[in-house]
Structure formats: structure tokens, C-alpha cells
C-alpha positions as CSV (number, residue, x, y, z in Angstrom):
1,M,-20.8,82.0,-40.1
2,N,-17.8,80.9,-38.0
3,T,-16.2,77.8,-38.4
4,N,-14.0,76.2,-36.2
5,N,-10.1,77.3,-35.1
6,D,-8.4,74.7,-37.0
7,D,-10.5,76.3,-40.6
8,T,-9.9,79.8,-40.1
9,T,-6.1,79.2,-39.6
10,T,-6.2,76.8,-43.3
11,L,-8.1,80.1,-44.9
12,Q,-4.5,82.6,-43.4
13,E,-2.6,79.5,-45.3
14,L,-4.1,80.2,-48.6
15,A,-3.4,84.0,-49.5
16,S,-1.3,86.5,-47.7
17,S,-4.1,89.1,-48.5
18,R,-7.1,88.1,-46.7
19,R,-7.7,90.0,-43.4
20,S,-10.7,88.7,-42.1
21,R,-10.7,86.1,-39.5
22,T,-14.0,84.9,-40.1
23,A,-14.2,81.9,-43.0
24,T,-17.4,81.7,-44.2
25,P,-17.7,77.9,-46.2
26,V,-19.3,78.8,-49.8
27,L,-19.5,76.5,-53.0
28,L,-18.4,77.9,-56.4
29,L,-20.7,76.9,-59.2
30,G,-18.5,77.2,-62.5
31,S,-20.1,75.7,-65.9
32,H,-18.4,75.7,-69.5
33,I,-22.3,77.7,-70.1
34,P,-22.1,81.1,-69.8
35,K,-23.9,83.6,-67.1
36,S,-24.0,80.2,-65.0
37,S,-21.7,81.0,-62.7
38,Q,-23.0,81.2,-59.2
39,V,-21.4,81.5,-55.1
40,V,-23.3,79.2,-52.6
41,S,-23.2,80.0,-48.9
42,L,-23.5,76.5,-46.9
43,N,-24.9,78.3,-43.9
44,G,-26.8,75.1,-44.4
45,P,-27.1,71.8,-45.8
46,V,-27.7,72.4,-49.7
47,T,-29.5,70.3,-52.3
48,I,-28.4,71.0,-55.8
49,G,-30.8,69.6,-59.0
50,R,-32.1,69.7,-61.9
51,D,-35.7,70.7,-60.9
52,R,-37.0,70.7,-56.7
53,R,-37.4,67.3,-54.7
54,P,-40.7,66.2,-53.4
55,V,-43.1,68.2,-50.4
56,D,-42.6,65.4,-48.0
57,D,-38.7,64.3,-48.5
58,V,-37.2,64.0,-45.1
59,R,-34.3,66.7,-46.0
60,A,-37.0,69.4,-46.7
61,Q,-35.2,72.1,-44.9
62,D,-32.2,72.0,-47.9
63,T,-31.6,75.0,-49.4
64,E,-32.1,73.9,-53.0
65,V,-30.1,75.2,-55.8
66,I,-31.8,73.9,-59.0
67,L,-30.2,74.1,-62.1
68,R,-32.9,73.6,-64.9
69,T,-30.6,74.4,-68.1
70,D,-27.9,71.3,-67.4
71,R,-29.6,68.2,-68.6
72,M,-27.3,66.1,-67.6
73,L,-27.9,66.9,-63.7
74,S,-31.0,64.6,-62.1
75,R,-33.8,65.8,-60.3
76,P,-32.3,65.9,-56.7
77,H,-28.6,65.3,-57.7
78,L,-26.5,65.7,-54.6
79,R,-26.3,67.1,-51.2
80,I,-23.1,69.2,-49.5
81,A,-23.9,68.7,-45.9
82,K,-21.9,69.3,-42.7
83,A,-21.6,65.9,-40.5
84,A,-18.9,65.1,-37.5
85,N,-17.4,68.4,-38.5
86,R,-16.3,68.0,-41.8
87,W,-18.2,69.3,-45.0
88,T,-19.3,66.4,-47.0
89,A,-20.6,65.9,-50.3
90,E,-23.2,62.8,-51.1
91,D,-24.5,61.6,-54.5
92,L,-28.7,61.1,-54.4
93,G,-28.6,57.8,-57.1
94,S,-27.9,60.3,-60.2
95,K,-27.9,58.9,-62.9
96,N,-24.5,60.5,-64.6
97,G,-22.6,60.7,-61.2
98,T,-20.9,63.2,-58.9
99,F,-17.0,63.2,-58.7
100,V,-14.7,65.1,-56.2
101,D,-11.5,65.7,-57.1
102,G,-11.9,63.2,-60.4
103,R,-13.2,60.3,-58.7
104,R,-16.8,59.0,-58.9
105,I,-18.6,59.1,-54.8
106,E,-20.4,56.1,-53.3
107,T,-20.6,57.5,-50.0
108,P,-20.9,61.0,-48.4
109,T,-16.9,62.1,-49.1
110,P,-15.0,64.6,-46.4
111,L,-14.6,68.2,-48.3
112,S,-11.4,70.0,-47.7
113,D,-10.9,73.5,-49.0
114,G,-10.0,73.8,-52.8
115,S,-11.7,70.1,-53.5
116,I,-13.4,70.1,-57.1
117,V,-17.0,68.8,-57.2
118,L,-17.9,67.7,-61.0
119,F,-22.2,66.9,-61.3
120,G,-23.5,66.9,-64.6
121,S,-21.5,70.5,-66.8
122,H,-21.0,71.9,-63.5
123,A,-18.0,72.0,-62.0
124,A,-17.8,73.3,-58.2
125,V,-15.2,74.6,-55.4
126,F,-15.4,74.0,-52.1
127,R,-14.0,77.1,-50.4
128,L,-13.0,79.2,-46.6
129,A,-13.9,82.6,-48.3
130,S,-13.5,85.9,-46.1
131,E,-16.1,88.0,-45.9
132,P,-14.1,91.0,-48.3
133,E,-13.3,88.1,-50.2
134,L,-16.4,87.2,-51.1
135,A,-17.7,91.0,-51.0
136,A,-14.4,90.9,-54.1
137,V,-16.3,88.5,-56.4
138,Q,-19.5,89.6,-56.0
139,K,-17.9,93.1,-57.2
140,E,-16.0,90.8,-59.9
141,A,-19.5,89.3,-61.5
142,A,-21.2,92.3,-61.8
143,N,-18.0,94.5,-63.3
144,P,-15.4,91.9,-64.5
145,F,-12.1,93.5,-63.9
146,G,-10.1,91.2,-67.3
147,P,-12.2,89.5,-70.0
148,V,-13.8,86.9,-67.7
149,A,-15.2,87.1,-64.2
150,T,-12.9,85.2,-61.4
151,L,-14.7,83.1,-59.2
152,S,-11.2,82.8,-57.4
153,P,-12.0,84.8,-53.3
154,S,-7.7,84.9,-53.9
155,L,-7.6,86.4,-57.6
156,A,-10.9,88.5,-56.2
157,S,-9.3,89.8,-53.4
158,T,-6.1,91.1,-55.8
159,L,-7.9,92.6,-58.7
160,S,-10.4,94.5,-56.3
161,G,-7.0,95.9,-55.0
162,L,-6.0,96.2,-58.3
163,R,-8.9,98.4,-59.6
164,Q,-9.0,100.7,-56.7
165,L,-4.8,102.1,-57.5
166,A,-5.7,101.7,-61.1
167,I,-6.2,105.0,-61.3
168,G,-3.6,106.4,-59.2
169,G,-0.9,105.7,-61.8
170,H,1.2,103.2,-59.5
171,N,3.9,101.1,-61.1
172,F,3.6,97.0,-60.8
173,L,5.7,93.9,-60.7
174,F,3.4,90.9,-61.9
175,V,4.5,87.5,-60.6
176,G,2.9,84.1,-61.8
177,E,3.7,81.2,-63.8
178,T,4.1,81.3,-67.9
179,G,0.2,82.0,-68.8
180,V,-1.7,82.3,-66.2
181,G,-2.7,86.2,-68.1
182,K,-0.3,88.6,-66.1
183,E,0.0,90.7,-69.3
184,V,-4.2,90.5,-69.7
185,Y,-4.7,92.6,-66.3
186,A,-1.2,94.4,-66.8
187,R,-3.8,95.6,-69.9
188,A,-6.9,95.8,-67.4
189,V,-4.9,97.7,-65.5
190,H,-3.9,100.0,-67.9
191,A,-7.9,100.7,-69.0
192,A,-9.2,101.8,-65.4
193,S,-6.4,104.1,-65.2
194,G,-8.3,106.5,-68.0
195,R,-4.2,107.3,-69.2
196,K,-4.7,108.2,-72.7
197,G,-1.1,107.1,-73.9
198,E,-0.7,103.7,-75.7
199,F,-0.7,100.2,-73.5
200,V,3.5,98.8,-75.0
201,A,4.1,95.2,-74.3
202,I,8.0,94.6,-74.6
203,N,9.4,90.8,-74.7
204,C,12.5,91.5,-72.1
205,A,13.3,88.2,-73.3
206,A,13.4,88.7,-77.2
207,L,15.4,92.1,-76.9
208,P,18.8,90.9,-78.4
209,A,21.2,91.6,-75.8
210,E,23.5,94.4,-77.7
211,L,20.4,96.5,-78.8
212,A,18.2,96.6,-75.7
213,E,18.9,99.7,-74.9
214,S,18.8,101.6,-77.8
215,E,15.4,99.8,-78.5
216,L,14.3,100.9,-74.8
217,F,15.7,104.5,-74.5
218,G,16.4,105.3,-78.1
219,Y,18.9,106.9,-79.7
220,A,20.7,110.4,-80.8
221,R,21.9,110.9,-83.6
222,G,25.9,109.6,-84.9
223,A,25.3,107.9,-81.6
224,H,26.9,104.7,-84.0
225,S,27.4,104.3,-86.7
226,T,24.2,103.4,-88.3
227,A,22.2,106.2,-86.5
228,T,22.4,108.2,-89.4
229,R,19.6,110.5,-87.4
230,A,17.7,110.5,-84.1
231,K,15.1,107.3,-83.7
232,S,12.7,107.1,-80.2
233,G,13.0,103.9,-77.8
234,L,10.5,101.7,-76.5
235,V,9.5,103.9,-73.4
236,E,9.2,106.9,-75.9
237,M,6.2,105.6,-77.1
238,A,4.2,105.1,-74.4
239,D,4.5,108.3,-72.8
240,K,1.1,109.7,-71.0
241,G,0.4,105.7,-71.3
242,T,1.8,102.1,-69.7
243,L,4.8,100.0,-71.0
244,L,5.0,96.5,-69.6
245,L,8.2,94.8,-69.3
246,D,7.5,91.2,-70.0
247,E,10.2,88.9,-68.6
248,I,12.5,91.6,-67.2
249,G,14.1,89.0,-65.1
250,E,15.8,88.1,-68.3
251,M,16.5,91.7,-69.4
252,D,20.6,92.9,-68.0
253,P,21.3,93.7,-65.0
254,R,22.9,97.3,-66.3
255,L,19.9,98.1,-68.7
256,Q,18.1,96.9,-64.7
257,V,20.3,99.6,-63.7
258,K,19.2,102.7,-66.5
259,L,15.2,101.9,-65.9
260,F,15.4,102.2,-61.9
261,R,17.0,105.3,-62.5
262,F,14.2,106.5,-64.8
263,L,11.6,105.2,-62.5
264,Q,13.3,107.0,-60.0
265,D,13.2,110.4,-61.8
266,G,10.9,109.8,-64.7
267,Q,13.8,111.6,-67.0
268,V,15.1,109.4,-69.9
269,L,18.0,109.5,-71.6
270,A,19.0,108.4,-75.0
271,L,22.1,106.9,-76.0
272,G,24.7,108.9,-77.2
273,A,22.2,112.1,-76.1
274,T,23.5,114.7,-73.5
275,R,20.0,115.4,-72.2
276,T,17.8,113.6,-70.3
277,R,14.0,114.6,-71.3
278,P,10.9,113.8,-68.9
279,L,8.3,111.6,-70.0
280,D,4.6,110.3,-68.2
281,V,5.0,106.6,-68.0
282,V,3.1,103.7,-65.9
283,V,6.0,101.2,-65.5
284,M,4.8,97.8,-65.0
285,A,6.9,94.5,-64.6
286,A,5.5,90.4,-65.0
287,T,8.5,87.5,-64.5
288,S,7.5,84.3,-64.2
289,Q,11.1,83.3,-62.3
290,G,9.5,85.0,-58.8
291,A,10.7,88.3,-57.8
292,T,14.5,87.6,-56.9
293,S,15.3,87.4,-60.4
294,V,14.7,91.3,-60.4
295,R,17.4,93.7,-58.8
296,A,15.8,94.2,-55.4
297,D,15.8,98.4,-55.8
298,L,13.3,97.4,-58.7
299,V,11.2,95.3,-57.6
300,G,11.4,98.5,-54.7
301,R,9.6,101.0,-57.5
302,L,8.2,98.7,-59.1
303,G,5.2,99.0,-56.4
304,A,4.6,98.5,-52.4
305,E,4.8,94.5,-53.1
306,P,4.8,92.4,-55.7
307,V,1.2,91.3,-57.3
308,T,1.1,87.6,-57.7
309,I,-1.4,85.7,-60.3
310,P,-2.4,82.1,-58.6
311,P,-2.2,79.3,-61.1
312,L,-4.6,78.5,-63.1
313,R,-4.8,74.5,-61.0
314,D,-5.2,76.9,-57.5
315,R,-8.4,78.2,-59.6
316,A,-10.3,75.6,-61.3
317,E,-13.4,77.8,-59.9
318,D,-12.8,79.7,-63.3
319,I,-12.4,76.5,-66.0
320,G,-16.1,76.8,-67.1
321,A,-16.1,80.4,-68.1
322,L,-12.9,80.3,-69.2
323,V,-13.4,77.4,-71.6
324,A,-17.1,79.6,-72.2
325,Y,-14.8,82.4,-73.4
326,F,-12.5,80.8,-75.3
327,A,-14.8,79.0,-77.2
328,G,-17.1,82.1,-77.8
329,P,-20.4,81.9,-80.1
330,A,-20.0,78.6,-80.2
331,F,-21.2,77.4,-76.4
332,A,-23.4,81.1,-76.4
333,G,-27.5,80.1,-75.8
334,A,-26.3,76.4,-76.1
335,A,-28.0,73.7,-73.7
336,A,-24.9,72.1,-71.6
337,A,-26.2,68.6,-73.0
338,D,-25.3,69.7,-76.9
339,V,-21.9,71.5,-76.5
340,M,-19.6,69.2,-74.5
341,E,-19.5,65.5,-73.1
342,P,-19.4,65.5,-69.3
343,A,-16.7,63.6,-69.7
344,A,-14.6,65.6,-71.2
345,F,-15.6,69.0,-69.0
346,R,-14.7,66.8,-65.6
347,A,-11.0,66.0,-67.9
348,L,-10.4,69.7,-68.5
349,C,-11.5,70.5,-64.8
350,V,-8.9,67.5,-63.5
351,H,-5.7,68.3,-65.1
352,A,-3.2,70.1,-63.8
353,W,-2.5,72.8,-66.8
354,P,0.8,72.7,-66.4
355,R,0.9,76.1,-69.0
356,N,-2.2,77.7,-67.5
357,V,-4.8,79.6,-69.2
358,R,-2.9,79.4,-72.1
359,E,-3.2,75.8,-72.3
360,L,-6.6,76.0,-71.9
361,G,-7.1,78.2,-74.8
362,E,-5.4,75.7,-77.2
363,V,-6.9,72.7,-76.1
364,V,-10.2,74.4,-76.6
365,K,-9.9,76.2,-79.8
366,R,-8.6,72.5,-80.8
367,A,-11.4,70.9,-79.3
368,L,-13.7,72.4,-81.3
369,A,-12.3,72.3,-84.4
370,L,-12.0,68.6,-84.5
371,A,-15.7,68.5,-83.0
372,D,-16.6,70.1,-86.4
373,G,-20.2,71.2,-84.5
374,R,-21.1,68.4,-82.8
375,K,-20.8,68.3,-78.9
376,I,-17.0,68.2,-77.5
377,R,-15.8,65.1,-76.1
378,V,-12.7,63.5,-74.7
379,G,-11.5,62.1,-77.2
380,D,-11.2,65.5,-78.7
381,L,-8.7,66.9,-76.3
382,P,-5.0,65.9,-76.3
383,G,-4.0,62.3,-74.7
384,G,-2.2,64.7,-72.2
385,V,-5.7,65.9,-70.7
386,R,-7.5,62.6,-71.3
387,E,-5.0,61.1,-69.3
388,S,-6.5,63.4,-66.0
389,L,-9.3,61.2,-66.0
390,E,-6.8,57.7,-65.8
391,A,-4.5,59.2,-63.2
392,G,-6.5,58.9,-59.7
393,P,-7.8,61.4,-57.2
394,R,-6.2,65.2,-58.2
395,V,-4.9,66.0,-54.7
396,T,-6.5,68.1,-53.0
397,A,-5.8,68.1,-48.7
398,A,-6.4,70.8,-46.4
399,R,-3.5,72.4,-44.8
400,K,-2.9,71.3,-41.8
401,W,-2.1,74.4,-39.0
402,R,1.8,75.4,-39.2
403,P,3.1,78.6,-36.5
404,A,5.3,81.1,-38.2
405,P,9.2,80.7,-38.2
406,S,10.5,83.5,-35.5
407,R,12.9,85.4,-36.8
408,I,16.2,83.2,-36.0
409,Q,14.9,80.9,-38.4
410,L,14.4,83.2,-41.0
411,E,17.6,85.2,-41.0
412,R,19.0,81.5,-41.1
413,L,17.6,80.3,-43.7
414,L,18.3,83.4,-45.5
415,R,21.5,83.3,-44.7
416,E,21.5,79.2,-46.0
417,H,19.9,80.6,-49.3
418,R,22.4,83.5,-49.6
419,G,19.1,85.2,-49.6
420,N,17.3,84.0,-52.9
421,I,13.8,84.8,-51.3
422,S,12.4,81.6,-53.8
423,G,14.7,79.2,-52.1
424,V,13.5,80.1,-48.6
425,A,9.7,79.3,-49.3
426,K,10.4,76.5,-50.9
427,A,12.6,75.1,-48.0
428,L,9.5,76.4,-45.7
429,D,6.4,75.1,-48.7
430,R,5.1,78.5,-48.7
431,Q,4.1,80.8,-51.2
432,W,6.9,83.9,-52.1
433,A,4.0,86.1,-51.0
434,V,3.7,84.5,-47.5
435,V,7.7,84.8,-47.0
436,H,8.4,88.5,-48.2
437,R,5.2,89.2,-45.7
438,W,7.7,87.9,-42.8
439,L,10.3,89.8,-43.9
440,R,8.5,93.1,-43.9
441,Q,7.3,91.9,-40.2
442,H,10.9,91.5,-39.4
443,D,12.1,94.0,-40.9
444,L,14.5,91.4,-43.0
445,K,16.0,92.2,-45.9
446,A,17.5,89.7,-49.2
447,D,19.7,91.8,-49.9
448,Q,21.9,92.2,-46.7
449,F,22.7,88.1,-47.0
450,R,23.3,87.9,-50.5
451,G,27.0,87.4,-51.8
């Protein structure tokens, strides 16, 4: 279904990887009950409830979505329909209410791309998605790339690309906030690659500066006063496998130079050694500081472009599935009404999650321990999460179309920020990946504006 020009432009703003100019409005239904997620294409009005409506209902032409396992739903609970060129959510007199971005609605309420519609034990996110993105979401549902299938169109598209590139032995740089799951997806790439060696993960921030080189590349006998025998480095441990350098932005720049040389020729030189040794290692790196924290030449060796993992607040459609994953057997086969109060689930969905998926996992485990076999209540959640219910509606206003900056504007901003792409992105209020794409289009190199 084609949308108007404003909707198409909004879609292009949301993810740099979207190639189709056709946007389809969809509802992405997530729940904390396993295997209950689904994608509902909005080709016309949709009524959601626990049972079918009477035959003589005036809305008999609506598409019906029946969620019989959710006992918190009314028979007809809510309706999603298009009115005056806007999609709206309308509560149909339900007992437990319908909430849009955390606020209970009394009248038809407009939806924007990313709006969260909460009803019963379900959270639906309204999205404008391209056909390739919807295909990626369906592929994810059938065969998850990571431990949990994502409903996020942008993340599903990213994972579809990783799935294709994994078997080619490509290096990657993962960019994303702390706790978004960069290592999780690096492990998934390793598993899909079929490489026989180990997956070796190193936290660069935890490596002592004076020992970092010898820990990574090993040392020869006599390289220093305590080197009574040769020792292999962590890079060699990953031979025939995959090496993940987490928080690579914390690595000493001089060590980044040596790593670049290894990526360039596949030869490792141990500290104090005179001969290099060839190794077959796929190198992945991850940073929560943005790609500008890494040497530009090293970024170039870590794939054609950085892989951005979006924060949890930008993919609320995944919260239900992640809750079920972290809860494990506690939720398996249970009815929605028996495991979590609707208010507790609403709090999880509208919370901003500054520490992302990692924080959600800890919150769920804590709540299960406090619940001790009964259903999880709001009181079982940490104070910061509980306060999300009282903080007012979550802001998800649709982005308006904005023209891309010209080459002259980009050059001016690069000079002002001395080649710092993160600074340019902040000045333009755009994602780093979008700015990086513009620089490639204009053949601009950030390094030329540094110093």
C-alpha cells in the first residue's frame, strides 16, 4: 500500500539502509508470552480483541485480529483505522483500556511512526516499513539470527545483511550504546560463519596499557625480564576463528596501528620476535563511543561501513519477546494474566532503558525473584521503571522531511567540528550512519578536516 509523500520521506529518515520508496503501515505486535508476536499489515481498518464481533456490527468489514490467549483483552478491544489521512487508535469501551505512548486514550488518537499502543498483555508498535524490511522481519521470525527474533524493521534489515556476509569471512565494526547486544550479534555472526576456531572476546578497556600488546600478540622468550618462555597472544587463540575487540575505542592508538597492520597482511609479530607468523582470524570490533573513537584507517579495514545496533528505546516492539527470553521457563506455556500485571508490562514498554537490553534482563530477573511464583506487579520493578508510568506520555512525534545538507554545508560542519562525525551528526540532529552515507556520496574524508 502506498502512502503519501510525507510518510515516504519519514521512512527514509528512520534508517539509512532502506532502499524502497514504498512504505507500508504495519502494527508490530509483541508480547511477553512466547511465540505470540506477529506483524499486521494495515491495508484497511483492523479490530483487535479476544473474540469475534457480532455479525451485524457496523464495522463488519474490518480485518479482525483475535488474541484468545490474552485474558486481559475485551472481546472487541480497540480499532486501528485511517481517518483524514492519519492512522488512529480507538478504544472500543474495553475494560482494561488502551494506551498510546503510555497515556490512556478516550477518543481516537493519531499514531506516528514509532507510536506504542498498549492493550492487555500486548504492545503494538506502529511502523512505516518497506517491503524489504517486512521480508527481513518474516525471515527473522522463521529463523532468528540471534537468541531472540527481532520485530524491528531496521534491525531485521541489518541482521539480514549480517546473515549474508557472515559466510564470507568479513570483518565488522559494531557501533551502539552500551548494553544493546553488540557482542551477542558478533557471536551470531561467528556461529553463522561456520569457522572451526574459537570465538575470543576481549574487553580492550580492561587491558592494562603496559601489557596490552603482549596480551594481544604474545611475546618471544627473552622479550622482557619475566619472559622465560614464549607465550601466545589472544589473537593467536582465535586462529581459524573470530576475535572480538570490545570497546576498541579504549585501545591505545599505537596498538591500533599494529592491529591495522595485522588486518592488512594477516601476519602477527609477537613482542620481541623477529619473524611474523600468518594467522587466519576474522576480526570484529565494537564501540559504544561512535566510530570516530577509532582510527579512520582501522575503521576502513573493519568492513565497508560500521554496523549500527539501535538502542532498545528505538525498538520497543522487541521488549515483550526479550522479557519472555530473560524469564525463561517461568513464562513458558503460561497465560498472560498469570505472569504479569498489565501495568507492570506497560511500565517496561514506556521506560527509556538507558542501559538497554542488559538493563531489561536484570530488571526481569529481579522482578521474578521478588514475585516468587506469583504474577509480576508494578511494585516488583525498580523505582526508575515504576516512575515511567507517571512521567507522562512517551514522545514519538514523527520526523518531518528535511533536505540533505549540501557538500558545502558538510565541509563547513566538518571544519567546525574538526572532522568529528559525531559532532556533525549532533549538529544536524541526524544519526551517525546517515551522515557517514552523505560523506561517501560527496567523497568527503573526515580525516582531512582533523588537526
